[in-house]
C-alpha positions as CSV (number, residue, x, y, z in Angstrom):
1,D,6.4,-12.2,-34.8
2,E,4.0,-9.7,-33.3
3,K,6.8,-7.2,-32.8
4,G,7.8,-7.6,-36.4
5,E,4.3,-7.0,-37.6
6,G,3.9,-4.0,-35.4
7,G,6.9,-2.3,-36.9
8,D,8.2,1.0,-35.8
9,G,4.8,2.2,-34.9
10,D,4.5,0.0,-31.8
11,G,7.9,1.1,-30.6
12,E,6.9,4.7,-31.0
13,G,3.7,4.1,-29.1
14,E,5.6,2.5,-26.2
15,E,8.1,5.4,-26.1
16,E,5.3,8.0,-26.1
17,E,3.4,6.2,-23.4
18,G,6.6,6.0,-21.3
19,E,7.3,9.7,-21.8
20,E,3.7,10.6,-20.9
21,E,3.9,8.5,-17.7
22,E,7.1,10.2,-16.7
23,K,5.7,13.6,-17.4
24,I,2.5,13.0,-15.5
25,S,4.4,11.4,-12.6
26,G,6.1,14.8,-12.1
27,V,2.7,16.4,-11.4
28,P,2.2,17.6,-7.8
29,Q,0.1,15.1,-5.7
30,F,0.4,12.5,-8.5
31,W,0.8,9.5,-6.1
32,V,-1.6,10.8,-3.4
33,C,-4.2,11.3,-6.1
34,A,-3.7,7.8,-7.6
35,M,-3.9,6.3,-4.1
36,G,-7.0,8.2,-3.4
37,H,-8.8,6.6,-6.3
38,M,-8.3,3.1,-4.9
39,E,-10.8,2.6,-2.1
40,A,-8.7,0.1,-0.1
41,V,-5.9,2.6,0.2
42,A,-7.9,5.8,0.3
43,E,-9.6,4.6,3.5
44,L,-6.3,4.7,5.3
45,I,-5.3,8.3,4.3
46,T,-6.2,11.1,6.6
47,E,-6.1,14.8,6.0
48,R,-2.9,15.1,8.1
49,D,-1.3,12.4,5.8
50,V,-1.9,14.3,2.6
51,D,0.7,17.0,3.0
52,C,3.3,14.4,3.7
53,L,2.2,12.2,0.8
54,E,2.6,15.1,-1.5
55,H,6.4,14.4,-1.2
56,L,5.9,10.8,-2.4
57,T,7.8,10.7,-5.8
58,D,7.6,7.0,-6.7
59,V,6.2,3.7,-5.6
60,T,7.8,0.5,-6.9
61,C,7.2,-3.2,-6.4
62,A,9.8,-5.9,-6.9
63,D,9.3,-9.7,-6.6
64,F,11.9,-11.6,-4.7
65,P,14.5,-13.4,-6.9
66,D,13.1,-16.8,-5.8
67,G,9.5,-15.6,-6.5
68,K,8.4,-16.2,-2.9
69,G,7.5,-12.7,-2.0
70,F,7.7,-9.1,-2.9
71,V,8.8,-5.7,-1.6
72,L,7.0,-2.4,-1.9
73,S,9.2,0.7,-1.9
74,F,7.9,4.3,-1.3
75,H,10.3,7.0,-2.4
76,F,10.1,10.4,-0.8
77,D,11.5,13.9,-1.4
78,R,13.0,15.8,1.5
79,N,10.1,16.7,3.8
80,D,9.4,18.1,7.2
81,Y,8.1,14.8,8.6
82,F,10.8,12.1,8.5
83,E,14.4,11.6,7.6
84,D,13.9,8.5,5.4
85,E,14.2,8.7,1.6
86,I,12.6,5.2,1.1
87,L,10.0,3.4,3.2
88,T,9.6,-0.3,2.5
89,K,7.2,-3.2,3.2
90,R,8.2,-6.8,2.6
91,Y,5.9,-9.8,2.2
92,E,7.2,-13.3,2.3
93,I,4.7,-15.6,0.5
94,P,6.1,-19.1,-0.4
95,N,3.2,-19.8,-2.9
96,L,3.1,-16.3,-4.4
97,L,3.4,-17.5,-8.0
98,L,0.7,-20.1,-7.6
99,D,-3.1,-19.6,-8.0
100,D,-3.7,-20.9,-4.5
101,E,-4.8,-18.7,-1.6
102,P,-1.6,-16.9,-0.6
103,I,0.1,-18.3,2.5
104,L,1.6,-15.3,4.4
105,K,4.8,-16.5,6.1
106,N,6.2,-13.1,7.2
107,V,5.5,-9.4,6.9
108,E,8.2,-6.8,7.6
109,G,7.8,-3.1,7.7
110,C,10.3,-0.4,8.6
111,D,10.9,2.1,11.4
112,I,10.1,5.6,10.3
113,K,12.6,8.2,11.6
114,W,10.1,10.9,12.5
115,K,11.4,14.4,13.0
116,G,10.8,16.0,16.4
117,G,7.1,16.4,17.0
118,M,6.1,15.5,13.4
119,S,4.9,11.9,13.8
120,L,1.7,11.2,12.0
121,T,1.0,7.9,13.7
122,Y,1.2,9.0,17.4
123,R,0.8,12.3,19.2
124,E,1.9,13.5,22.6
125,V,-0.9,14.4,24.9
126,K,-0.3,16.2,28.2
127,K,-2.6,15.1,31.0
128,K,-2.8,16.2,34.6
129,Q,-2.7,13.5,37.3
130,R,-3.0,13.7,41.0
131,S,-0.4,11.7,42.9
132,K,-2.0,9.1,45.2
133,S,0.8,8.2,47.5
134,G,4.2,9.2,48.8
135,R,5.4,12.6,49.7
136,R,3.7,14.2,46.7
137,A,0.3,12.6,47.6
138,G,-2.5,15.0,46.6
139,Q,-0.3,17.1,44.3
140,I,-1.1,17.5,40.7
141,R,1.5,16.7,38.1
142,T,1.6,16.8,34.3
143,V,2.5,13.7,32.4
144,V,3.0,13.2,28.7
145,K,1.4,10.2,27.0
146,R,1.6,8.9,23.4
147,E,-1.8,8.3,21.8
148,R,-2.2,6.4,18.5
149,T,-3.7,8.5,15.7
150,D,-5.2,7.2,12.4
151,S,-2.7,7.4,9.6
152,F,-1.7,5.7,6.3
153,F,1.8,5.4,7.8
154,H,0.7,2.6,10.2
155,F,0.9,0.5,7.0
156,F,4.7,0.3,7.7
157,S,4.1,-1.2,11.1
158,P,2.4,-4.5,10.2
159,P,0.5,-6.7,12.7
160,K,2.7,-9.2,14.5
161,L,2.5,-12.9,13.8
162,P,1.6,-14.3,17.2
163,N,1.5,-17.9,18.4
164,M,-2.0,-18.9,17.5
165,D,-2.1,-21.5,20.3
166,D,-1.9,-18.7,22.9
167,M,-5.1,-17.0,21.6
168,D,-8.8,-17.7,21.9
169,E,-11.0,-17.8,18.8
170,E,-12.1,-14.2,18.9
171,Q,-8.5,-13.0,19.2
172,A,-7.4,-15.3,16.3
173,D,-10.2,-13.9,14.1
174,A,-9.2,-10.3,14.9
175,I,-5.5,-11.0,13.9
176,E,-6.6,-12.8,10.7
177,Q,-8.8,-9.9,9.8
178,A,-5.9,-7.4,10.4
179,F,-3.6,-9.4,8.1
180,D,-6.3,-9.7,5.4
181,L,-6.8,-5.9,5.4
182,D,-3.1,-5.3,5.3
183,Y,-2.5,-7.7,2.4
184,D,-5.5,-6.2,0.5
185,V,-3.7,-2.9,0.6
186,A,-0.4,-4.4,-0.5
187,Q,-2.1,-6.1,-3.4
188,A,-3.8,-2.9,-4.4
189,F,-0.4,-1.4,-4.9
190,R,1.2,-4.5,-6.4
191,S,-1.5,-5.4,-8.9
192,H,-3.2,-2.2,-9.6
193,I,-1.7,1.2,-8.6
194,V,2.0,0.5,-9.4
195,P,1.6,-1.0,-12.9
196,R,-1.2,1.4,-13.9
197,A,-0.4,4.6,-12.0
198,V,-1.4,7.0,-14.7
199,L,-4.8,5.5,-15.0
200,W,-5.4,5.7,-11.3
201,F,-4.1,9.2,-11.2
202,T,-6.5,10.4,-13.9
203,G,-9.4,8.3,-12.6
204,E,-9.8,6.4,-15.8
205,A,-9.3,3.1,-14.0
206,L,-12.6,3.9,-12.3
207,D,-14.4,5.8,-15.0
208,D,-13.9,3.1,-17.6
209,G,-14.7,0.2,-15.2
210,M,-11.0,-0.7,-15.3
211,E,-11.1,-2.2,-11.8
212,E,-13.7,-4.8,-12.7
213,M,-11.9,-5.7,-15.9
214,L,-8.6,-6.2,-14.0
215,E,-10.3,-8.4,-11.5
216,E,-11.8,-10.5,-14.3
217,T,-8.4,-10.8,-16.0
218,E,-6.6,-11.8,-12.9
219,G,-9.3,-14.3,-12.1
220,G,-8.7,-16.2,-15.3
221,G,-10.7,-14.2,-17.9
222,G,-9.2,-16.4,-20.6
223,G,-12.3,-18.6,-20.3
224,D,-14.3,-16.0,-22.2
225,G,-11.8,-16.2,-25.0
226,D,-12.2,-19.9,-25.3
227,G,-15.9,-19.5,-25.4
228,D,-15.7,-17.0,-28.2
229,G,-13.5,-19.3,-30.1
230,G,-16.0,-22.1,-29.7
231,N,-18.7,-20.0,-31.3
232,G,-16.4,-19.1,-34.1
233,D,-15.9,-22.8,-34.9
234,D,-19.6,-23.3,-35.0
Protein backbone atom coordinates (compact mmCIF):
# COMPACT_ATOMS: atom_id res chain seq x y z
CA ASP A 1 0.00 0.00 0.00
CA GLU A 2 2.78 2.40 0.90
CA LYS A 3 4.36 1.91 -2.51
CA GLY A 4 1.04 2.66 -4.14
CA GLU A 5 0.61 5.85 -2.15
CA GLY A 6 4.14 6.98 -2.90
CA GLY A 7 3.50 6.75 -6.62
CA ASP A 8 6.19 7.40 -9.16
CA GLY A 9 7.88 9.97 -6.94
CA ASP A 10 9.27 7.35 -4.53
CA GLY A 11 10.60 5.30 -7.41
CA GLU A 12 12.34 8.31 -8.89
CA GLY A 13 13.84 9.12 -5.50
CA GLU A 14 15.23 5.63 -5.16
CA GLU A 15 16.68 5.78 -8.68
CA GLU A 16 18.30 9.16 -8.01
CA GLU A 17 19.74 7.91 -4.74
CA GLY A 18 21.16 4.84 -6.48
CA GLU A 19 22.68 6.95 -9.24
CA GLU A 20 24.16 9.34 -6.70
CA GLU A 21 25.71 6.49 -4.73
CA GLU A 22 27.17 4.96 -7.88
CA LYS A 23 28.58 8.33 -8.91
CA ILE A 24 30.15 9.07 -5.53
CA SER A 25 31.51 5.52 -5.27
CA GLY A 26 33.69 6.31 -8.29
CA VAL A 27 35.38 9.15 -6.44
CA PRO A 28 39.07 8.51 -5.65
CA GLN A 29 39.62 7.37 -2.06
CA PHE A 30 35.88 6.82 -1.61
CA TRP A 31 36.16 3.71 0.54
CA VAL A 32 39.26 4.72 2.45
CA CYS A 33 37.51 7.99 3.37
CA ALA A 34 34.36 6.16 4.45
CA MET A 35 36.42 3.74 6.54
CA GLY A 36 38.39 6.60 8.05
CA HIS A 37 35.23 8.10 9.52
CA MET A 38 34.45 4.92 11.49
CA GLU A 39 36.67 4.90 14.57
CA ALA A 40 36.83 1.11 15.01
CA VAL A 41 38.17 0.76 11.47
CA ALA A 42 40.23 3.96 11.27
CA GLU A 43 42.36 2.82 14.22
CA LEU A 44 43.66 -0.06 12.10
CA ILE A 45 44.64 1.99 9.03
CA THR A 46 48.23 3.19 8.78
CA GLU A 47 49.74 5.73 6.41
CA ARG A 48 51.31 2.88 4.46
CA ASP A 49 47.87 1.27 4.03
CA VAL A 50 46.25 4.34 2.49
CA ASP A 51 47.89 4.10 -0.93
CA CYS A 52 46.81 0.48 -1.24
CA LEU A 53 43.28 1.17 0.00
CA GLU A 54 42.89 3.81 -2.70
CA HIS A 55 42.52 0.82 -5.05
CA LEU A 56 39.55 -0.52 -3.06
CA THR A 57 36.54 -0.23 -5.40
CA ASP A 58 33.77 -1.90 -3.40
CA VAL A 59 32.95 -3.58 -0.10
CA THR A 60 30.02 -5.98 0.09
CA CYS A 61 28.45 -8.09 2.81
CA ALA A 62 26.33 -11.19 2.21
CA ASP A 63 24.65 -13.36 4.82
CA PHE A 64 24.97 -17.11 4.47
CA PRO A 65 21.89 -18.76 2.88
CA ASP A 66 21.09 -20.46 6.19
CA GLY A 67 21.43 -17.16 8.08
CA LYS A 68 24.18 -18.52 10.30
CA GLY A 69 26.96 -16.19 9.31
CA PHE A 70 28.14 -13.66 6.76
CA VAL A 71 31.03 -12.89 4.43
CA LEU A 72 32.67 -9.52 3.81
CA SER A 73 34.22 -9.05 0.36
CA PHE A 74 36.71 -6.30 -0.47
CA HIS A 75 37.11 -5.68 -4.21
CA PHE A 76 40.33 -4.13 -5.53
CA ASP A 77 41.62 -2.68 -8.78
CA ARG A 78 44.98 -3.80 -10.08
CA ASN A 79 47.63 -2.49 -7.74
CA ASP A 80 51.32 -2.71 -6.92
CA TYR A 81 50.75 -4.54 -3.63
CA PHE A 82 49.03 -7.88 -4.24
CA GLU A 83 47.66 -10.12 -6.97
CA ASP A 84 44.19 -10.69 -5.49
CA GLU A 85 41.11 -8.98 -6.90
CA ILE A 86 38.95 -9.84 -3.88
CA LEU A 87 39.88 -10.30 -0.21
CA THR A 88 37.31 -12.03 2.00
CA LYS A 89 36.52 -12.52 5.67
CA ARG A 90 33.92 -15.09 6.76
CA TYR A 91 32.15 -15.27 10.13
CA GLU A 92 30.21 -18.37 11.17
CA ILE A 93 27.68 -17.37 13.85
CA PRO A 94 24.88 -19.91 14.51
CA ASN A 95 22.67 -17.36 16.31
CA LEU A 96 23.34 -14.41 13.98
CA LEU A 97 19.64 -13.71 13.38
CA LEU A 98 18.74 -13.79 17.07
CA ASP A 99 18.97 -10.91 19.52
CA ASP A 100 21.27 -12.89 21.79
CA GLU A 101 24.97 -12.22 22.26
CA PRO A 102 26.61 -13.58 19.06
CA ILE A 103 28.25 -16.98 19.42
CA LEU A 104 31.30 -17.02 17.19
CA LYS A 105 31.86 -20.55 15.90
CA ASN A 106 34.53 -19.86 13.30
CA VAL A 107 36.33 -16.99 11.56
CA GLU A 108 38.08 -17.46 8.24
CA GLY A 109 40.27 -14.91 6.50
CA CYS A 110 42.30 -15.28 3.33
CA ASP A 111 45.93 -15.49 2.31
CA ILE A 112 46.97 -12.30 0.55
CA LYS A 113 49.24 -12.91 -2.44
CA TRP A 114 51.67 -10.05 -1.83
CA LYS A 115 53.92 -9.01 -4.67
CA GLY A 116 57.66 -9.19 -4.06
CA GLY A 117 58.74 -6.84 -1.27
CA MET A 118 55.31 -5.15 -1.10
CA SER A 119 53.78 -6.76 1.99
CA LEU A 120 52.16 -4.24 4.33
CA THR A 121 51.82 -6.70 7.22
CA TYR A 122 55.47 -7.75 7.54
CA ARG A 123 58.78 -6.31 6.53
CA GLU A 124 62.15 -7.91 6.00
CA VAL A 125 64.86 -6.61 8.29
CA LYS A 126 68.53 -7.41 7.82
CA LYS A 127 70.46 -7.98 11.03
CA LYS A 128 74.06 -8.83 11.66
CA GLN A 129 74.82 -11.77 13.93
CA ARG A 130 78.09 -13.19 15.21
CA SER A 131 78.38 -16.96 14.88
CA LYS A 132 78.93 -18.54 18.30
CA SER A 133 80.19 -21.98 17.32
CA GLY A 134 81.53 -24.14 14.52
CA ARG A 135 84.11 -23.26 11.91
CA ARG A 136 82.55 -19.79 11.49
CA ALA A 137 82.68 -18.97 15.20
CA GLY A 138 83.35 -15.28 15.70
CA GLN A 139 82.46 -14.39 12.13
CA ILE A 140 79.69 -11.89 11.45
CA ARG A 141 76.90 -12.89 9.11
CA THR A 142 73.81 -11.06 7.83
CA VAL A 143 70.43 -12.70 8.42
CA VAL A 144 67.03 -11.59 7.16
CA LYS A 145 64.13 -11.67 9.60
CA ARG A 146 60.43 -10.89 9.15
CA GLU A 147 59.00 -8.33 11.54
CA ARG A 148 55.29 -7.71 11.97
CA THR A 149 54.14 -4.19 11.09
CA ASP A 150 50.88 -2.49 11.98
CA SER A 151 48.38 -2.68 9.12
CA PHE A 152 44.66 -2.86 8.39
CA PHE A 153 45.40 -5.94 6.30
CA HIS A 154 46.00 -8.04 9.41
CA PHE A 155 42.19 -8.06 9.50
CA PHE A 156 42.34 -10.84 6.92
CA SER A 157 44.43 -13.01 9.26
CA PRO A 158 42.02 -13.49 12.17
CA PRO A 159 43.00 -14.84 15.58
CA LYS A 160 43.03 -18.60 15.85
CA LEU A 161 40.41 -20.37 17.93
CA PRO A 162 42.55 -22.32 20.43
CA ASN A 163 41.61 -24.99 22.93
CA MET A 164 40.63 -22.91 25.94
CA ASP A 165 41.54 -25.80 28.27
CA ASP A 166 45.20 -25.34 27.33
CA MET A 167 45.35 -21.70 28.44
CA ASP A 168 45.45 -19.89 31.75
CA GLU A 169 42.94 -17.15 32.58
CA GLU A 170 45.17 -14.31 31.37
CA GLN A 171 45.74 -15.95 27.99
CA ALA A 172 42.04 -16.73 27.64
CA ASP A 173 41.15 -13.09 28.36
CA ALA A 174 43.65 -11.88 25.74
CA ILE A 175 42.20 -14.21 23.10
CA GLU A 176 38.65 -13.14 23.96
CA GLN A 177 39.60 -9.47 23.66
CA ALA A 178 41.26 -10.08 20.27
CA PHE A 179 38.10 -11.74 18.94
CA ASP A 180 35.90 -8.98 20.37
CA LEU A 181 37.94 -6.31 18.58
CA ASP A 182 37.94 -8.30 15.36
CA TYR A 183 34.16 -8.77 15.47
CA ASP A 184 33.62 -5.08 16.26
CA VAL A 185 35.40 -4.20 13.01
CA ALA A 186 33.35 -6.77 11.08
CA GLN A 187 30.11 -5.35 12.49
CA ALA A 188 31.25 -1.81 11.66
CA PHE A 189 31.37 -2.87 8.01
CA ARG A 190 28.26 -5.07 8.05
CA SER A 191 25.88 -2.78 9.96
CA HIS A 192 27.19 0.70 9.22
CA ILE A 193 29.75 1.30 6.47
CA VAL A 194 28.45 -1.07 3.77
CA PRO A 195 24.73 -0.16 3.93
CA ARG A 196 25.40 3.60 4.34
CA ALA A 197 28.69 4.07 2.51
CA VAL A 198 27.82 7.48 1.07
CA LEU A 199 26.97 8.93 4.47
CA TRP A 200 30.24 7.64 5.92
CA PHE A 201 32.18 9.00 2.93
CA THR A 202 30.70 12.49 3.29
CA GLY A 203 30.93 12.39 7.08
CA GLU A 204 27.20 12.99 7.47
CA ALA A 205 26.96 9.80 9.51
CA LEU A 206 29.03 11.61 12.13
CA ASP A 207 27.93 15.21 11.63
CA ASP A 208 24.24 14.41 12.04
CA GLY A 209 24.73 12.07 14.98
CA MET A 210 23.84 9.21 12.65
CA GLU A 211 25.97 6.71 14.54
CA GLU A 212 24.02 7.18 17.78
CA MET A 213 20.73 6.97 15.94
CA LEU A 214 21.76 3.70 14.28
CA GLU A 215 22.79 2.19 17.61
CA GLU A 216 19.45 3.14 19.15
CA THR A 217 17.57 1.69 16.19
CA GLU A 218 19.47 -1.60 16.28
CA GLY A 219 19.02 -1.77 20.04
CA GLY A 220 15.26 -1.79 19.70
CA GLY A 221 14.34 1.85 19.31
CA GLY A 222 10.76 0.79 18.66
CA GLY A 223 10.05 1.32 22.34
CA ASP A 224 10.02 5.08 21.83
CA GLY A 225 7.41 4.67 19.13
CA ASP A 226 5.16 2.75 21.49
CA GLY A 227 5.57 5.43 24.11
CA ASP A 228 4.57 8.16 21.70
CA GLY A 229 1.57 6.14 20.70
CA GLY A 230 0.54 5.88 24.35
CA ASN A 231 0.67 9.63 24.73
CA GLY A 232 -1.44 10.02 21.66
CA ASP A 233 -4.13 7.77 23.10
CA ASP A 234 -4.24 9.89 26.22
